[in-house]
C-alpha positions as a Markdown table, in Angstrom:
| # | Residue | x | y | z |
|---|---|---|---|---|
| 1 | Unk | -12.3 | 37.0 | -1.6 |
| 2 | Unk | -12.6 | 34.3 | 0.7 |
| 3 | Unk | -9.4 | 32.3 | -0.3 |
| 4 | Unk | -7.3 | 35.4 | -0.6 |
| 5 | Unk | -3.5 | 35.0 | 0.7 |
| 6 | Unk | -4.3 | 31.2 | 0.6 |
| 7 | Unk | -3.0 | 28.2 | -0.7 |
| 8 | Unk | -4.9 | 26.1 | -2.3 |
| 9 | Unk | -5.8 | 23.1 | 0.1 |
| 10 | Unk | -5.5 | 20.0 | -2.6 |
| 11 | Unk | -2.4 | 21.7 | -3.4 |
| 12 | Unk | -0.8 | 21.8 | 0.4 |
| 13 | Unk | -2.3 | 17.9 | 0.8 |
| 14 | Unk | -0.8 | 16.9 | -2.4 |
| 15 | Unk | 2.6 | 18.2 | -0.8 |
| 16 | Unk | 2.1 | 16.4 | 2.5 |
| 17 | Unk | 1.4 | 13.1 | 1.1 |
| 18 | Unk | 4.7 | 13.9 | -1.0 |
| 19 | Unk | 6.7 | 14.9 | 2.0 |
| 20 | Unk | 4.9 | 12.0 | 3.8 |
| 21 | Unk | 5.8 | 10.0 | 1.0 |
| 22 | Unk | 9.4 | 10.5 | 1.1 |
| 23 | Unk | 10.2 | 10.3 | 5.3 |
| 24 | Unk | 8.3 | 7.1 | 5.4 |
| 25 | Unk | 10.8 | 5.9 | 2.5 |
| 26 | Unk | 13.7 | 7.6 | 4.5 |
| 27 | Unk | 12.4 | 5.8 | 7.7 |
| 28 | Unk | 12.8 | 2.1 | 5.7 |
| 29 | Unk | 16.3 | 3.1 | 4.8 |
| 30 | Unk | 16.7 | 4.2 | 8.8 |
| 31 | Unk | 15.4 | 1.3 | 9.9 |
| 32 | Unk | 17.4 | -0.8 | 7.1 |
| 33 | Unk | 20.9 | 0.3 | 7.7 |
| 34 | Unk | 20.3 | -0.2 | 11.5 |
| 35 | Unk | 19.2 | -3.8 | 10.9 |
| 36 | Unk | 22.4 | -4.4 | 9.1 |
| 37 | Unk | 24.4 | -2.3 | 12.0 |
| 38 | Unk | 22.8 | -4.5 | 14.6 |
| 39 | Unk | 23.2 | -7.8 | 13.0 |
| 40 | Unk | 27.1 | -6.9 | 12.3 |
| 41 | Unk | 27.5 | -5.9 | 15.8 |
| 42 | Unk | 25.3 | -9.2 | 17.2 |
| 43 | Unk | 27.8 | -11.4 | 14.5 |
| 44 | Unk | 30.7 | -9.6 | 15.9 |
| 45 | Unk | 30.1 | -10.3 | 19.6 |
| 46 | Unk | 29.4 | -13.9 | 18.6 |
| 47 | Unk | 32.6 | -14.2 | 16.9 |
| 48 | Unk | 34.1 | -12.8 | 20.2 |
| 49 | Unk | 32.7 | -15.1 | 22.8 |
| 50 | Unk | 33.1 | -18.3 | 20.3 |
C-alpha cells in the first residue's frame, strides 16, 4: 500500500546516476571542444600579429 503509485527509489537513484554520468561525459567533450576552439583562435590571432 505504501509504495503504490511510486517507483522504486533505488531504481530512480540508478537512473539519476546514469544521467549524471552522461552529463559529465558530455561536459568533458564540450569543454574539450571549447579548449580546442579557443587554442585555434589564439593561434590565428598570434599569426595575424606576427
